[in-house]
PAVOLO-96050 format. One record per residue: x, y, z of N, C-alpha, C in turn; residue in three letters. Coordinates in steps of 0.05 Angstrom, whole numbers, plus 32768, in hexadecimal, padded with zeros to 4 digits. Each point is the difference from the previous one (the first is absolute). Layout:
BEGIN
XYZXYZXYZALA ...
***
This chain:
BEGIN
763C7A6784CF8006801D8002801B80057FF3UNK 800380187FF5801980077FF3801780008014UNK 80177FF97FF7801880008011800E801B7FFDUNK 8006800C8017800D801B7FFF801D7FFD8007UNK 800E7FEF7FF2801D7FFD8003800D80137FEDUNK 800080198008800B80157FEF801E80038004UNK 800E80047FEA801D800380018006801D8005UNK 7FFB800980198004801D8006801E80078002UNK 80117FEC8002801D80068002800A800F7FE7UNK 7FF27FFC7FE98008800E7FE87FFC801E8002UNK 7FEF800980137FFA801D80028011800E8014UNK 800E7FF18011800F800C8016801680127FF5UNK 800180198009801480127FF87FF980117FE8UNK 7FEA7FFA7FF27FF880107FE97FF180198008UNK 800180157FF17FF2801880077FE27FFC7FFCUNK 7FF08012800E7FE37FFF7FFE7FF780047FE3UNK 7FED7FF17FF77FF680037FE5800E7FEE7FECUNK 80137FEF8009800D7FED7FEE7FEC7FEB7FF7UNK 7FFF7FFC7FE67FEC7FEE7FF5800B7FE47FFCUNK 7FF97FEE801280077FE47FFF7FE77FF08007UNK 7FFB7FEC7FF07FE87FEF800580077FEC8016UNK 7FF28002801780047FEE80167FE77FF08003UNK 80037FE580017FE97FEF800380007FEA7FEBUNK 7FEC7FF080007FFE7FEA7FED7FF9800B7FE4UNK 800F7FF77FED7FFC80097FE47FEA7FEE7FF4UNK 7FE8800B7FFE7FE97FF07FF67FFA80037FE2UNK 800E80147FF47FFB80047FE38019800C7FF4UNK 800B7FF37FEB8019800A7FF47FFA80197FEFUNK 7FED7FFE7FEE7FFA80157FED7FEA8013800BUNK 800480197FFE7FEC801480097FEB80047FEBUNK 7FE77FFF80087FE980057FED7FF280198009UNK 7FF980117FEC7FF3801A80067FE680017FF1UNK 7FEB8006800E7FE580037FF37FF5801B8008UNK 7FF0800C7FEE7FF5801A80047FE280007FFBUNK 7FF1800D80117FE480067FFB7FFC801D8004UNK 7FF9800E7FEB7FFB801D80007FE280047FFBUNK 7FF2800F80117FE380027FFE7FF6801B800AUNK 7FE880067FF67FEF8015800B7FE47FF77FFBUNK 7FEC801180047FE47FF87FFE7FF97FF87FE3UNK 800E800B7FEC7FF87FFB7FE480107FEA7FF3UNK 80197FFB800980107FEC7FF280117FF08013UNK 800A7FE97FF780147FF1800F80137FF37FECUNK 801A8001800780157FF47FF0800F7FEC8011UNK 80027FE87FF7800F7FEB800E80157FF47FEFUNK 80198000800980167FF67FEF80177FF78011UNK 80127FF17FF480197FF9800D8017800E7FF1UNK 8013800A800F8017800D7FF480197FF18006UNK 801480037FF080197FF280038014800F8012UNK 7FFF801B7FFE8012801180107FF080138011UNK 800B800780167FF3801480127FFF801B7FF3UNK 801380067FED800080197FF27FE680047FEFUNK 7FF47FEA7FF87FE880027FF07FE8800B8011UNK 80048001801A7FEB800B80118002801E8004UNK 8015800C7FF58004801D80047FE980117FF7UNK 7FF37FFA7FE97FE980117FF77FE980018015UNK 7FFE7FEB80107FEA80008013800580118019UNK 8019800A80038006801080177FF1801A8000UNK 7FFC800C7FE87FF280197FFE7FE37FFC7FF6UNK 7FF77FE880007FE57FFA7FF57FEA800C8012UNK 7FEA80097FF37FEA800C80107FEF7FEA800CUNK 80037FE77FF67FF17FEA800A800F7FF38018UNK 7FF47FEB800B800D7FF18016800F7FE87FF4UNK 80187FFB800A80117FEB7FF680087FED8017UNK 7FFD7FE67FFA80097FEB801380167FF17FF2UNK 80188002800A80177FF17FF580077FEA8014UNK 80007FE77FF680067FEA8012801A7FF37FF6UNK 80137FFC8013801A7FF47FFA80027FE6800FUNK 80037FEA7FF180037FE5800C801D7FF87FFEUNK 800C7FF98017801C7FF78000801280168008UNK 80117FFB801480128014800B801E7FF97FFBUNK 80047FEB7FF0801B7FF77FFC801180137FEFUNK 7FF4800E7FED800E80137FF08001801B800DUNK 80158005800F800280188011800080197FEEUNK 800C7FFF7FE8800180177FEE7FE4800A7FF8UNK 7FED7FED7FFD7FE580087FF97FF380108016UNK 80057FF780197FF5800E8017800D801B8003UNK 801A80027FFB800E801980017FF580147FEBUNK 7FFB7FF57FE87FF680117FEA7FE3800A8007UNK 7FF07FEF800C7FE680098009800180178014UNK 80147FFE80128003801580138009801A7FF3UNK 80117FFE7FEC800A80187FF27FE9800D7FF0UNK 7FF07FF07FF27FEB800B7FEF7FEA800C8010UNK 7FF87FF480167FE9800980108008800E801AUNK 801980088002800A801080167FFB7FF2801BUNK 80077FE780027FFD7FF08018801A80018010UNK 7FFD8007801A80188003801180107FE68001UNK 801A8002800280117FE880007FFB7FEF8018UNK 7FF8800C80177FF97FF080187FE87FEF7FFBUNK 7FED800A7FF07FE87FF07FF980087FE87FEFUNK 801180057FEC80097FEB7FEF800F7FEB800FUNK 801080088014800E7FED80117FED7FEE800FUNK 7FEB800C800B7FEC7FF0800F7FF07FED7FEEUNK 7FFC80097FE77FF27FEF7FED80107FE67FFAUNK 801A80037FFE80127FEA7FFA80067FEF8018UNK 7FFC800A801880047FF080197FE57FF38007UNK 7FFC7FE87FF77FE57FF480017FF87FF4801CUNK 800F800780147FF87FF8801B7FF580178010UNK 7FF680147FF37FF68018800D7FE87FFB8011UNK 7FFE800E80167FE8800180117FEC80127FF2UNK 7FE67FF87FFF7FEC80127FF38001801C800DUNK 7FFF80147FEE8003801C800A7FF680137FEAUNK 7FFD801980077FF980157FED800F80198007UNK 800C800D7FEB8010801780047FFB80147FE9UNK 8004801A80067FFD80157FEC801B800C7FF9UNK 800680017FE68019800C7FF67FF880157FECUNK 8004801980067FFC80167FEE7FE47FFE7FF2UNK 80007FF77FE77FE680007FF27FF57FE47FFCUNK 800A7FEC80107FF67FE57FFD7FFA7FF4801CUNK 7FEF7FEC80017FFC7FF0801880097FE37FFAUNK 80107FF58012800B7FE67FFC7FF47FED8015UNK 7FF57FE97FF77FF37FED8012800A7FE47FFAUNK 80067FF2801580087FE47FFE7FEB7FEE800EUNK 7FF87FEB7FF27FEC7FED800A800B7FE47FFCUNK 7FF57FED800F80067FE37FFC7FE77FF47FF2UNK 80047FF67FE87FEA7FF37FF180027FE28004UNK 7FEB7FF4800C80027FE480077FEE7FEF7FEEUNK 80067FE77FFF7FF07FEC7FF180027FE5800EUNK 7FEF7FEE7FF87FFF7FE6800D80067FEA7FEBUNK 80157FF1800580077FEA7FED7FF07FE78008UNK 7FEC7FFA7FEF7FEE7FE98006800F7FE68000UNK 80147FFE7FEE800F7FE67FFE80117FFB8018UNK 800E8014800980127FFD80187FF28007801AUNK 7FE8800A7FFE7FF180088018801080148011UNK 800B80147FF380108014800E7FF9801C7FF6UNK 8005801380117FFD801C7FFA801A800B7FF5UNK 7FFF800E7FE98018800D7FF57FFA801E7FFDUNK 8015800F7FFE7FFC801D7FFE8016800D7FEFUNK 7FFB80177FF7801480107FF17FFC801D8007UNK 801580107FFB7FFE801C80057FF3800F7FE9UNK 7FEE801180067FF380127FED8007801D8007UNK 800D800E7FEE8007801C80057FF080127FEEUNK 7FF48015800B7FF080137FF1800D801C8002UNK 8003800C7FE98009801C7FFF7FEA80107FF3UNK 7FF4801280107FE980107FF78009801D7FFBUNK 7FFC80087FE88005801C7FF97FE7800D7FF6UNK 800280187FF57FE9800E7FF57FF97FF47FE5UNK 7FEB7FF180007FF67FF47FE7800E7FE67FF8UNK 80147FF78010800F7FE87FF980027FEE8019UNK 7FFC7FE77FFC80057FEC801580127FEA7FF4UNK 80177FFB800D80127FEC7FF880017FEA8015UNK 7FFB7FE77FF880017FE9801280177FEF7FF9UNK 800F7FF6801480177FEF7FFD7FFA7FE5800DUNK 80027FEB7FF17FFB7FE5800B80187FEE7FFBUNK 80047FEC801280177FEF7FFD7FFE7FED7FE9UNK 7FE87FF97FF87FFC7FEC7FEA7FE680057FF2UNK 7FFC7FF57FE87FE780037FF27FEA7FF0800FUNK 7FE780087FFA7FEA7FF3800D7FF8800D801AUNK 7FE7800A80017FF8800E80187FE27FFC8004UNK 7FF4801080107FE37FFE80077FF080177FF4UNK 800C800E7FEC7FF480197FF67FF27FFD7FE5UNK 7FFD7FE77FF77FF37FFC7FE67FE4800B7FFEUNK 7FF17FFC80167FE4800B80008000801E7FFEUNK 8013800D800C8002801E7FFE800780087FE3UNK 80127FF17FF4800780067FE47FE87FFD7FEEUNK 7FF07FEC80047FE87FFB7FF07FEC80178004UNK 7FFD800980197FEE80168005800980197FF2UNK 801A80057FFF800B80177FF27FFA7FFF7FE2UNK 80057FE87FF57FFC7FFD7FE37FE280027FF8UNK 7FEF7FF480107FE380007FFA7FF3801A8007UNK 800C801080117FF5801A80067FE77FFF8011UNK 7FFD7FEB80107FE77FFD801080058007801DUNK 80138011800580078008801B8005801E8002UNK 7FFC800B80188005801C8003801E80067FFFUNK 80107FEB8000801D80048000800A800F7FE7UNK 7FF17FFE7FEA8007800E7FE77FFD801E8003UNK 7FEF800980137FFB801C80048011800C8016UNK 800F7FEF800E801080098016801D80027FF8UNK 801080098013801D80047FFB80117FE98009UNK 801A8005800080137FEB80087FFE7FF9801EUNK 7FF7801380107FFD7FFA801D7FEA7FEC8004UNK 7FEA80027FF07FEB7FEC800380097FE57FF5UNK 801180007FEC800B7FE77FF680117FF38016UNK 80108010800E80107FF680167FEE7FF38016UNK 7FE9800E80057FED7FF580137FF67FE57FF7UNK 7FFA7FFD7FE67FF57FE77FF580147FEA8003UNK 801A80057FFB80147FEC800380037FF7801DUNK 80018014801280037FF9801D7FE87FF1800AUNK 7FE880087FF67FE87FF2800880007FE37FF8UNK 80097FFA7FE780017FE57FF680157FF08010UNK 8016800C800680157FF280107FF57FF8801BUNK 7FF28012800D7FF57FFA801B7FE97FED7FFEUNK 7FEE80037FED7FEA7FED7FFD800B7FE47FFAUNK 80167FFE7FF2800B7FE57FFA80097FF2801AUNK 80078010801480077FF4801A7FE97FF0800BUNK 7FE780097FFC7FE97FF180097FFF7FE47FF3UNK 800480007FE67FFF7FE67FF280167FED800AUNK 8018800A800380167FF0800A7FFB7FF6801CUNK 7FF6801280117FFB7FF8801C7FE97FEC8002UNK 7FED80017FED7FEB7FEC7FFF800C7FE47FFBUNK 80137FFF7FED800C7FE77FF980127FF68017UNK 800C8012800E80107FF980187FED7FF48015UNK 7FE9800C80037FED7FF680147FF67FE47FF9UNK 7FFB7FFB7FE67FF97FE57FF880167FEC8006UNK 801880087FFC80177FEE800680017FFB801EUNK 7FFB801580107FFF7FFC801D7FEB7FEC8009UNK 7FE880027FF37FEB7FED800780087FE47FFAUNK 800E7FFC7FE980097FE57FF980157FF68014UNK 80128012800780157FF880137FF47FFA801CUNK 7FEC800E80077FF37FFB801A7FF37FE48001UNK 7FF57FF77FE97FF47FE67FFF80157FEA8000UNK 801880067FF580157FEC7FFE801380008018UNK 7FFC8013801380138005801580067FE78011UNK 7FEB7FF1800680037FE980127FFE7FE57FF0UNK 800580017FE67FFF7FE87FF0801C7FF38001UNK 80037FEA7FF080197FF28000801780107FF4UNK 7FF880147FEF801480117FF38004801A800EUNK 7FFB8000801B80008019800F801B800E8000UNK 80167FF17FFE801A800C8000800480117FE7UNK 7FF87FF67FE98001800F7FE87FED80188001UNK 7FE97FFC800C7FED80168003800C80168011UNK 800D7FF88016800D80138012801580107FF1UNK 800F7FF37FEE8014800F7FF07FF280157FEFUNK 7FE97FF97FF37FF280137FF07FF680178011UNK 7FF77FFA80187FF680158012801780138007UNK 80187FF58005801780118006800880117FE9UNK 7FFF7FF57FE7800680107FE87FEB80167FFCUNK 7FE77FF980057FEA80147FFD800380168015UNK 80097FF98017800580148015801580147FF7UNK 80157FF77FF3801580127FF67FF480117FE9UNK 7FF07FF47FEF7FF480107FEA7FEE8016800BUNK 7FF17FFB80157FEE8014800B80108016800EUNK 80177FF9800B80118015800C800B80127FEAUNK 80087FF57FE9800980107FEA7FE980117FF5UNK 7FE87FF47FFE7FE9800F7FF67FFA80188013UNK 80037FFC80197FFB80158013801380187FFBUNK 801A7FF97FFA801380157FFA7FF880107FE7UNK 7FF37FF27FED7FF8800C7FE77FE680108003UNK 7FEF7FF880137FE5800B80027FFE80188013UNK 800C7FFE80177FFD801580148008801C7FF6UNK 801680037FF18007801A7FF67FEC800C7FEDUNK 7FEF7FEF7FF47FEC800B7FED7FED8014800EUNK 7FFB7FFB80197FEE8012800F800C801C8002UNK 801A80018005800E801A80018000800E7FE5UNK 80047FEF7FEA8001800C7FE67FE6800D7FF8UNK 7FEA7FF080027FE6800B7FF87FF780168013UNK 80067FFD80197FF780158013800E801B7FFAUNK 80197FFF7FF8800E80197FF97FF4800D7FE7UNK 7FF67FEF7FEE7FF3800B7FE87FE6800D8007UNK 7FF07FF380117FE6800B80078002801B800FUNK 80178005800C8004801A800E800980167FEDUNK 7FFF7FFA7FE6800680147FEB801C800C8003UNK 80137FEE8003801C80098004801080037FE6UNK 7FF47FF87FE9800F7FFF7FE77FF380117FEBUNK 801080127FF47FF680147FEE7FF57FF47FE5UNK 800B7FE97FF77FF87FF57FE77FE67FF08002UNK 7FF57FFD80187FE77FF180047FEA80148004UNK 7FEC80007FEE7FEA801380017FEE7FFA8019UNK 7FF78016800C7FEF7FFD80187FE67FF17FFBUNK 7FF680027FE77FE67FF27FFA80037FE28000UNK 80197FF67FFE80047FE37FFF80067FF4801BUNK 80028011801580077FF6801B7FEA7FED800BUNK 7FE880047FF77FEA7FEF800A80057FE37FF8UNK 800C7FFC7FE980057FE47FF780177FF48010UNK 80138010800780167FF580117FF67FFA801CUNK 7FEC800F80097FF47FF9801B7FF37FE57FFFUNK 7FF47FF97FE97FF47FE57FFD80167FEB8000UNK 801680067FF380177FED8000800B7FFD801DUNK 7FFF8016800F80097FFE801C7FEF7FEC8010UNK 7FE680017FFC7FEE7FED800D80077FE37FF8UNK 80057FFC7FE780087FE57FF6801A7FF7800DUNK 801280138003801A7FF9800C7FFC7FF7801DUNK 7FF0800E800F7FFB7FF9801C7FF37FE48001UNK 7FEE7FFB7FED7FF27FE5800080157FEA7FFAUNK 801280057FED80157FED7FF980117FFA8019UNK 80088015800E80107FFC80187FF27FF08015UNK 7FE6800580047FF07FF180137FFF7FE27FF8UNK 7FFC7FFA7FE77FFF7FE47FF7801B7FF38004UNK 8015800F7FF9801B7FF5800380077FFA801DUNK 7FF88012801280057FFB801C7FF17FE8800AUNK 7FE77FFD7FF77FF07FE88007800D7FE77FF7UNK 800A7FFF7FE7800E7FE97FF680197FFA800FUNK 800E8014800780197FFC80107FF97FF4801BUNK 7FEA8009800D7FF87FF580197FF77FE37FFDUNK 7FF37FFA7FE97FF87FE47FFB80187FEE7FFDUNK 801480097FF180187FF07FFB800F7FFC801BUNK 80028015800F800D7FFE801A7FF27FEC8012UNK 7FE5800180007FF07FEE801180047FE37FF6UNK 80007FFC7FE680057FE57FF6801B7FF68007UNK 801480127FFE801B7FF9800780027FF7801DUNK 7FF48010801280007FFA801D7FF07FE78006UNK 7FEA7FFC7FF27FEF7FE9800480107FE67FF9UNK 800E80017FEA800F7FE97FF880177FFA8014UNK 800D8015800980167FFC80137FF57FF5801BUNK 7FE8800A80087FF47FF480187FF87FE37FFCUNK 7FF67FFA7FE87FF97FE57FFA80187FED8001UNK 801680097FF480187FF08001800A7FFD801DUNK 7FFF8015800F80097FFE801C7FEE7FEE8010UNK 7FE680017FFB7FEE7FEE800F80057FE37FF8UNK 80047FFB7FE780077FE57FF780197FF6800DUNK 80148011800180197FF9800D7FFC7FFB801EUNK 7FEF8010800D7FFA7FFB801C7FF27FE58004UNK 7FEE7FF97FEE7FF27FE7800280147FE97FFDUNK 801280027FED80147FEB7FFC80127FFD8018UNK 80098017800B8011800080177FF27FF58018UNK 7FE6800580037FF07FF680177FFF7FE17FFFUNK 7FFA7FF67FE77FFF7FE27FFD801B7FF48007UNK 8015800C7FF5801A7FF5800580088001801DUNK 7FF88016800D80058003801D7FF17FEB8010UNK 7FE77FFB7FF97FF07FEB800E800D7FE57FFDUNK 80097FF97FE7800C7FE67FFB801A7FFE8010UNK 80118015800080198000800F7FFA7FFD801EUNK 7FEB800D800A7FFA7FFF801C7FF77FE38008UNK 7FF17FF37FEE7FF77FE5800580187FED8002UNK 801380047FEF80177FEE7FFF801580058016UNK 7FFD8016800F8014800580157FFF7FE98015UNK 7FE87FFA800C80007FEA801480067FE47FF3UNK 7FF87FFD7FE780067FE67FF3801E7FFD7FFCUNK 800D80167FF9801D7FFF7FFD800E7FFB801AUNK 7FF5800B8016800B7FFC801B7FFF7FE38007UNK 7FE87FF47FFC7FFD7FE3800880137FEF7FEFUNK 800080057FE580127FF17FEF801D80048008UNK 800780188009801B8005800880087FF18019UNK 7FED8000801380067FF2801980057FE27FFBUNK 7FEF7FF47FF180027FE37FFB80147FF97FEAUNK 800C80157FF580157FFB7FEC801B8003800CUNK 80038003801B801A8004800C80107FE68002UNK 7FF27FE97FFE800D7FE67FFF80107FF98019UNK 7FF7800A8017800C7FF680197FF77FE38005UNK 80137FF1800B7FFA7FE380047FEB7FFB8015UNK 8001800F80157FED7FFB80167FEA80168000UNK 7FED7FFD7FEE7FE880117FFF7FE97FEE8005UNK 7FEF800680137FEA7FEE80087FEF7FF77FE9UNK 7FF980127FEE7FED7FF97FEB800D7FF07FE9UNK 801A7FFF7FFF800D7FF37FE97FFA7FE28000UNK 7FFD7FF480177FFB7FE380027FE27FFA8000UNK 7FF0801580007FE37FFB80027FF67FF77FE4UNK 7FEF7FEB80007FF77FF47FE77FEF80147FF0UNK 7FF08010800D7FEE80137FF2800B801D8001UNK 801980038005800C801B80027FFD80107FE6UNK 80067FF47FE97FFF800E7FE77FE3800A7FFAUNK 7FED7FEE80047FE480077FFB7FF680148015UNK 800A7FFD80187FF9801380158009801C7FF9UNK 801980027FF7800B801B7FF87FF0800C7FEAUNK 7FF97FEF7FEB7FF0800B7FEA7FE580088009UNK 7FF47FF180137FE68007800B8000801B800EUNK 8015800480108003801A800F800380177FECUNK 80107FFB7FEB800480147FEB7FE580077FF3UNK 7FF07FEB7FFA7FE780047FF37FED80108011UNK 7FFF7FFA801A7FEF800E80138008801E8002UNK 801A80048000800A801C80017FF7800F7FE7UNK 80037FF47FE87FF7800D7FE77FE380068001UNK 7FEF7FED80087FE3800480007FF980168015UNK 800D7FFF80177FFA801480148008801C7FF7UNK 801780037FF38009801B7FF87FEE800A7FE9UNK 7FF87FEE7FED7FEE80097FEB7FE5800A800BUNK 7FF57FF180137FE78008800C8003801B800FUNK 80178004800D80058019800E800280177FEDUNK 800F7FFC7FE9800380167FEC7FE580067FF3UNK 7FF07FEC7FFC7FE580057FF47FEF80108014UNK 80027FF980197FF0800F80148009801D8002UNK 801980057FFC800B801B80007FFC800E7FE5UNK 7FF57FF17FEC7FFB800A7FE5801A800B7FF3UNK 80157FF08004801980077FF480027FF67FE3UNK 7FEE7FED7FFA7FFE7FF77FE47FE57FF27FFCUNK 
***
């Protein structure tokens, strides 16, 4: 899971709307791509400067501008100036530890999501912040680094085999949110497979390492919960028709996304319960093993108490002890000790102490 060691001390004392990138710098150079489309045509290109997107601001078609990389603060500031994005929104875009949320500012809607992925090599969940700025006919997405889960959507736009070409920017925003949430299913499926493997290894010889993996996974699921639960509020507020730039005819699609969100949350809670149960099971297993070891050691110590007493008595080396001059004294003492051991073992077995 991503580390949220943000250097917030850099922001202390600065006025609201100050543009400083806080968070892990995942991409040095900012990349800008544009897809402009309507039912009849589609244009897909990459631009070097955000100013090259200015003609699309007044375009009659729908425009999707995607910005990868938040390290160049000037580019983000220029995007805000060209597309009339509030400085507070730009500030939140650059602070990559944001809680998922949705807000309306004048003529735009601003939405923050957590886009997750699963690293097969490291067997870990990673995430990045996805910020969406929805205006009339324009959708701008801000990502921390290149590479995302939207390639299938781009292909649908280019091939023109989807109703998305006939819809507006609000439907495009729905499509992006829907893909983000659907991707949670895929990641959670892989997490569940990892859980099944850990469950099989839990009581093996490598159980300590397995327990460490379970503990790490528990932390990942806690972070995923923080990223997932706010999604319900976001989509629910959209379905209530609270935002002017979202057409009422598209609300039915957001209701479907809401159902998916509830399903994701249910799966996530189930996985968290499974991890917690495995964690508790292992701790109980370790405690039981410790109890068994302590019981054996206690029985051994108890058996040796009378033996130690006898050895202590005859180890006092007094000159006038009746048994010291007895020819069979040594063997007699050992015989008594042996009888005591046998008697105590039989007693403990009868009591089912071991």
